C-alpha positions as CSV (number, residue, x, y, z in Angstrom):
1,X,0.0,0.0,0.0
2,X,1.4,3.4,-1.0
3,X,1.2,6.5,1.2
4,X,1.3,8.7,-1.9
5,X,-1.5,11.3,-2.2
6,X,-2.5,12.4,-5.7
7,X,-3.3,16.1,-5.7
8,X,-5.6,17.4,-8.4
9,X,-4.8,20.8,-9.8
10,X,-7.1,23.5,-8.6
11,X,-8.3,26.5,-10.5
12,X,-7.9,29.7,-8.6
13,X,-10.2,32.6,-9.4
14,X,-10.4,36.1,-8.2
15,X,-14.0,37.2,-8.1
16,X,-13.1,40.9,-7.7
17,X,-10.9,41.0,-10.7
18,X,-11.3,41.1,-14.5
19,X,-9.0,41.7,-17.5
20,X,-9.0,44.7,-19.8
21,X,-8.9,44.5,-23.6
22,X,-5.1,44.3,-23.4
23,X,-5.2,41.4,-21.0
24,X,-4.1,43.3,-18.0
25,X,-5.7,42.4,-14.6
26,X,-7.8,45.1,-13.0
27,X,-10.3,45.5,-10.3
28,X,-13.7,44.5,-11.7
29,X,-15.9,47.4,-12.8
30,X,-13.1,50.0,-12.4
31,X,-10.2,51.3,-14.4
32,X,-7.8,50.5,-11.6
33,X,-5.2,48.0,-12.8
34,X,-3.4,45.6,-10.4
35,X,-0.1,47.0,-11.6
36,X,-1.1,50.5,-10.5
37,X,-1.8,49.3,-7.0
38,X,1.5,47.4,-6.8
39,X,3.3,50.5,-8.0
40,X,1.7,52.5,-5.2
41,X,2.9,49.7,-2.7
42,X,6.4,49.9,-4.1
43,X,6.7,53.6,-4.3
44,X,5.1,54.5,-1.0
45,X,5.5,51.3,1.0
46,X,1.8,51.1,1.5
47,X,0.1,48.1,3.1
48,X,-3.1,46.7,1.6
49,X,-4.9,48.7,4.4
50,X,-3.3,51.9,3.4
51,X,-4.1,51.3,-0.3
52,X,-7.7,50.7,0.8
53,X,-7.6,54.0,2.7
54,X,-6.2,55.8,-0.3
55,X,-8.8,54.3,-2.6
56,X,-12.2,54.7,-0.9
57,X,-13.9,53.4,-4.0
58,X,-12.4,50.0,-3.4
59,X,-13.3,47.4,-0.8
60,X,-10.6,45.8,1.3
61,X,-11.5,42.5,-0.3
62,X,-10.8,44.0,-3.7
63,X,-7.4,45.2,-2.5
64,X,-6.5,41.8,-1.1
65,X,-7.7,40.1,-4.3
66,X,-5.3,42.4,-6.2
67,X,-2.4,41.5,-3.9
68,X,-3.3,37.8,-4.1
69,X,-3.3,38.0,-7.9
70,X,0.1,39.9,-7.9
71,X,1.8,37.3,-5.7
72,X,0.5,34.5,-7.9
73,X,1.4,36.2,-11.2
74,X,4.3,38.4,-10.0
75,X,6.5,38.1,-13.1
76,X,3.6,39.0,-15.4
77,X,2.6,42.1,-13.4
78,X,6.3,43.2,-13.0
79,X,6.7,42.9,-16.7
80,X,3.6,45.0,-17.3
81,X,5.0,47.6,-14.9
82,X,8.4,47.6,-16.7
83,X,6.7,48.0,-20.1
84,X,4.6,50.9,-18.8
85,X,7.7,52.7,-17.4
86,X,9.5,52.2,-20.8
87,X,6.6,53.7,-22.6
88,X,6.5,56.7,-20.3
89,X,10.2,57.3,-20.9
90,X,9.8,56.9,-24.6
91,X,6.9,59.4,-24.7
92,X,8.8,61.9,-22.6
93,X,11.7,61.7,-25.0
94,X,9.4,62.3,-27.9
95,X,7.9,65.4,-26.2
96,X,11.3,66.7,-25.4
97,X,12.5,66.2,-29.0
98,X,9.4,68.2,-30.2
99,X,10.2,71.0,-27.7
100,X,7.0,70.2,-25.8
101,X,6.1,69.0,-22.3
102,X,7.5,70.2,-19.0
103,X,11.0,70.8,-20.6
104,X,9.6,73.2,-23.2
105,X,10.9,76.8,-22.7
106,X,7.5,78.2,-23.3
107,X,6.0,76.0,-20.6
108,X,8.7,76.9,-18.1
109,X,8.2,80.6,-18.9
110,X,4.5,80.3,-18.3
111,X,5.1,78.5,-15.0
112,X,7.5,81.2,-13.8
113,X,5.0,83.9,-14.7
114,X,2.3,82.0,-12.8
115,X,4.5,81.8,-9.8
116,X,5.2,85.5,-9.9
117,X,1.4,86.2,-10.2
118,X,0.7,83.9,-7.2
119,X,3.4,85.5,-5.1
120,X,2.3,89.0,-5.9
121,X,-1.3,88.1,-5.1
122,X,-0.4,87.1,-1.6
123,X,2.3,89.6,-0.9
124,X,1.2,92.6,1.2
C-alpha cells in the first residue's frame, strides 16, 4: 500500500478582478489595474490597508484580491510595470524632442510667470 496522495490541480479565481482589452488584470468594474496598486505599494511602502484608505472606491476584499493576484502572477505584473515605465520614458523623449512637455521653454516661462502672479497676489 502506497502512502502517496495524488493532488488534483485547482483552478484559482479572483471574483473581484477582471481583464481589460489588453489582457491586464484590474479591479472589476473599475479602471484600476493591479499593476497600478502594486506601483503604489512599491513607491510609498503602502500596506493593503493603506491602499484601501487611499482608494475609498475599493473594498478591502478587492485590494486583497489584487495582492493575491500579484503574488500568484508576480512576473507578469512586474513585466507590465516595466513595459509601462519604458513607454513613459519613450513618450517623454518624444515630447522633449518636439520641444513640448515640461521641458519646453514656453511651458517653463508660463510657470515662472504664474508663480510671480501667485506670489504678488499674496504679498502685502
